[in-house]
N, C-alpha and C positions, 0 to 999 in steps of 0.2 A: 534158213540155213542151207537153202538150195541155190546159193549165189552163183556157183560155177555152172550149174545146169541152166539156170535162168539166163546167165550171160551168153551161153552157147545158143539158147533158144532165141534170144533177142538178135544175136548176130545173124541168124538165119533169115531175118526179114530184110529185103532189099531196102537200102537207104539208111539202115541203122548200122553204124560202124562201131568200133571199139570204144571210142570216147563217149558217144551218145549212149551206148549200152551201159557203160560204167556210170554215167550221169543218171540214167533212169534208175538203176539199182541203188545208187547212193542217195538220191533225193527222194525217191518214192518208196524205197524199201520193197517189201513183198507186195506185188501187184494183186495177189490173191485176196487181199483185204477189201478190194473194191467189188461191190455187188455186180455192177454192170458198167457199160461204156459211159452212160450219162453221168454216173457217179464220178468216174475217173476224169471225164472231159471237164466236168465242173471244177474238179480239183486242180487240173492242169491249166484251165482257162481257155479251152477250145470249144466251149458251149456258147450258144447265143445269149447276149444280154437282153433282158426283157424289162420293159417298164409297163406296169399294169395298174390301172386305177379305175375302179368301176367297170364300165363297158369299154373304156379306152385300152387298147392293147398295141404296144409298139415294140418292134425288135430293134436292137441297137448294135448290130454287128457282134463282135465277140465281147464277152464279159470283161470288165476291168479287174474283177477279182481274179487273180491268177497267180500261178507259180511261174513267174516270168522266165526263169532259167530253163525250166523243162519245156515251157511253151516254145521258146526260141529253138531249143534242141529239136523238137518235133517239126517245126517249120523248116529248119535246115535239112532235116532228114527227109522231109517231103520232097524237096527239090532233087535230092539224090535218088529217091524212090522213082520219080518220074523218069529219070534217065535209065534206071536199072530194071524196072519192072513193067512189062507190056500192059498189064492190067491197070496199073496206076496211070500209065501214059494215056491209055484209052479214056480213062475217067477224066483226066485233065483236058484232053482234046474235046471231049463231049461238052465241057463247060466253056470252051474258048469263046472269046468275044465279050466276056464279062470282065469285071475288074480282076486283074491277075492276083492281087492280094487276097481277095475273097475266095478265089479258086484254090489258092495254095492252102488256105485255112481248111477248106473242104478236104483236100488231099491229106493234110496233117491229121485231121480228125479220123479219116479212114485208116491212116497208119496207126493211130492210137488204138482204134478198135481192133485192128489186126494184132497189135502188140499184146493187148489184154487177152485176146483169144489164144494166141500162141502160148502165153504163160499159163492160162487156166487149163487148156487141154493138154499142155506139156508135149505138144508135137511141133517139131520144127516147121517153118513155113516153106511151102513149095511154090516156086514161081510158075506163072502161066495157068493157074487155076482160076478161071473166071467165076466170080461169085454170082 
């Protein structure tokens, strides 16, 4: 029932605009129900896919089990975040030279963890605070 407050909190994050904020609230509901970022990333589909059998262990990029709409929202928001937020820009530049798609997924996951933190702590995000 804190949709209005959550909406304003989400809007405080660079890269997340009105439409994405609404989408997050509509599709995911109350983010407080997720225990941690791993839990949320698994639900959204921004966690690594893993194939494991005996001693064989292989990572397969991002998991195919996903909430496609929300995942694409976060990927789009990540592109905006790189433009708007110096911290995200630095993070993106640090990984440059690798596959752009894999970097943007990293940024999207960082954005996701930020989103969860903002909602759980109920404090609006401040730009320029290096973690």
